[in-house]
C-alpha positions in Angstrom: -125.5 65.4 -21.2 -127.7 64.5 -23.9 -130.5 66.8 -21.6 -129.0 69.5 -21.4 -127.9 69.4 -25.5 -131.4 69.0 -26.1 -132.3 71.7 -23.6 -130.0 74.7 -25.4 -131.5 73.7 -28.6 -134.8 74.2 -27.9 -134.0 77.4 -26.2 -132.9 78.6 -28.8 -135.6 77.6 -31.2 -137.9 78.7 -29.3 -136.0 82.5 -29.0 -135.4 82.4 -32.7 -139.5 82.3 -33.3 -139.7 84.8 -30.7 -137.7 87.2 -32.6 -139.7 86.0 -36.0 -143.1 87.5 -34.6 -141.6 90.5 -32.6 -143.6 93.6 -33.6 -140.8 96.8 -34.0 -141.7 99.8 -33.8 -142.6 101.4 -37.4 -139.7 104.1 -38.5 -141.2 107.3 -39.1 -141.6 107.9 -42.7 -138.6 110.3 -43.9 -139.4 113.7 -44.1 -139.2 115.6 -47.6 -136.8 117.6 -47.5 -137.3 121.2 -47.7 -135.7 123.0 -51.7 -134.5 125.7 -50.6 -134.9 128.8 -53.1 -134.9 132.4 -52.8 -137.6 135.0 -54.1 -135.1 136.0 -57.2 -135.6 132.0 -58.5 -139.5 132.1 -57.7 -139.9 135.5 -59.6 -137.5 133.9 -62.5 -140.5 131.4 -63.0 -142.9 134.0 -64.4 -139.9 134.5 -66.9 -139.6 130.9 -67.7 -143.8 130.9 -68.2 -143.3 133.8 -70.0 -140.6 133.2 -72.3 -142.7 129.7 -73.3 -145.6 132.0 -74.8 -142.9 133.3 -77.0 -142.3 130.7 -78.8 -145.9 130.6 -79.6 -146.4 126.5 -79.1 -148.7 125.9 -76.4 -147.2 122.6 -75.0 -144.1 124.6 -73.8 -146.7 126.3 -72.1 -148.0 123.9 -70.2 -144.8 122.3 -69.3 -144.9 124.8 -66.7 -148.0 123.6 -64.9 -148.4 120.1 -62.4 -150.2 117.6 -63.8 -152.9 118.0 -61.3 -152.6 121.5 -61.1 -155.5 124.5 -61.8 -155.3 127.3 -64.5 -157.9 130.1 -64.2 -157.3 131.8 -66.7 -158.2 135.6 -67.6 -159.9 135.6 -70.8 -162.1 132.5 -70.1 -165.2 131.1 -67.9 -163.9 127.7 -68.1 -161.4 126.0 -65.0 -158.9 124.1 -67.0 -158.3 121.1 -64.9 -156.5 118.8 -67.3 -153.2 119.4 -69.1 -155.3 119.1 -72.6 -157.5 121.8 -71.2 -154.7 124.1 -70.6 -153.4 123.7 -74.1 -156.5 124.5 -75.9 -156.4 127.5 -73.6 -153.2 128.6 -74.4 -153.2 127.6 -78.7 -156.2 131.0 -78.9 -154.3 132.7 -75.9 -151.1 132.6 -77.9 -152.9 133.9 -81.2 -152.9 137.2 -79.8 -148.8 136.9 -79.5 -148.9 138.4 -75.5 -146.4 139.5 -73.9 -146.0 139.8 -70.2 -144.4 142.1 -68.0 -144.7 142.3 -64.1 -145.6 145.3 -62.4 -146.0 144.3 -58.8 -144.6 141.0 -57.6 -145.2 139.6 -54.0 -143.4 136.4 -53.5 -144.0 133.7 -50.5 -141.6 130.9 -49.8 -143.0 127.7 -47.6 -141.5 124.0 -47.6 -141.1 123.1 -51.1 -144.1 125.5 -52.2 -144.3 129.2 -53.1 -146.6 132.4 -54.1 -145.9 134.4 -56.6 -149.1 137.8 -56.4 -148.9 141.0 -57.8 -150.2 142.2 -61.0 -148.6 142.7 -64.5 -149.9 143.9 -68.4 -150.0 142.1 -71.3 -149.0 143.8 -74.4 -150.4 142.2 -77.7 -149.4 141.9 -81.7 -152.0 144.5 -82.2 -150.8 147.0 -79.6 -153.7 146.5 -77.5 -152.5 146.0 -73.7 -154.4 144.2 -70.5 -153.3 144.9 -67.1 -154.5 142.2 -65.3 -153.9 140.6 -61.3 -152.6 137.5 -61.1 -151.7 134.3 -58.4 -149.1 131.6 -59.5 -148.2 129.2 -57.0 -145.6 126.6 -57.2 -144.8 123.4 -56.4 -141.2 121.5 -56.1 -141.6 117.9 -57.8 -138.3 117.0 -56.8 -136.6 118.5 -59.7 -138.0 121.6 -60.9 -140.8 124.2 -60.5 -144.0 123.9 -61.5 -147.6 125.7 -61.7 -150.0 124.3 -59.3 -152.3 126.9 -59.8 -152.5 130.1 -62.0 -155.4 132.6 -61.3 -155.6 135.4 -63.9 -157.9 138.5 -63.6 -158.5 141.6 -65.5 -158.7 145.0 -63.0 -161.7 145.3 -62.0 -161.4 149.4 -62.4 -159.7 150.6 -65.2 -156.9 152.3 -64.8 -158.0 155.8 -66.0 -160.7 158.0 -65.8 -162.1 155.2 -63.4 -164.7 156.9 -61.5 -166.6 156.2 -58.4 -164.6 155.6 -54.4 -161.5 153.7 -54.9 -161.3 150.5 -52.3 
C-alpha cells in the first residue's frame, strides 16, 4: 500500500512538473477594431481644422495633428515634423486670418485611416485669396481622428488667363 501511494505521489508530481514547462501555443494578438465612419464624418474633420484656424491660436490648430504627423505646408519649403515646428508655421500663417473653403473633395476610407484629397481656397483678411490642392490623411487613435499627414500646395496654373496647354 505504501509502495502504491508512493508511486501515485511520484506520478502526480511528475505530471505537475510537466505542465509547468508545457509550451502553449501563442494566442494571436487581438486585431484592432476598425472605426466605423462615413464620408460625412471625414469631411467634417476639415471643418474642425478650419474652425481651429479661426481661433487664431496655433496650439489649437496643432491639436488636430498626430504627434508623429507631417505637415507639408503651402507657404513654406520646410516640412514640419514636430508639434513645435507645426505650431511655428501656423503662428505665421494665422497672422493672415485665413478662412478655408473646400472646392472639391475626394474621400477614401480604410480601417482606422481616411484620406481627403481635393481643392480648396483660402481667403485672407486683406481680401486676397489663394486656391490650392490638399491631401489630409487621418488616423483613428482609438479616441479621435488626427491628421497623420497634410500636404498643401498652390495651384500650378493661374485660375484665370492661364496660357498654354492644359494637361
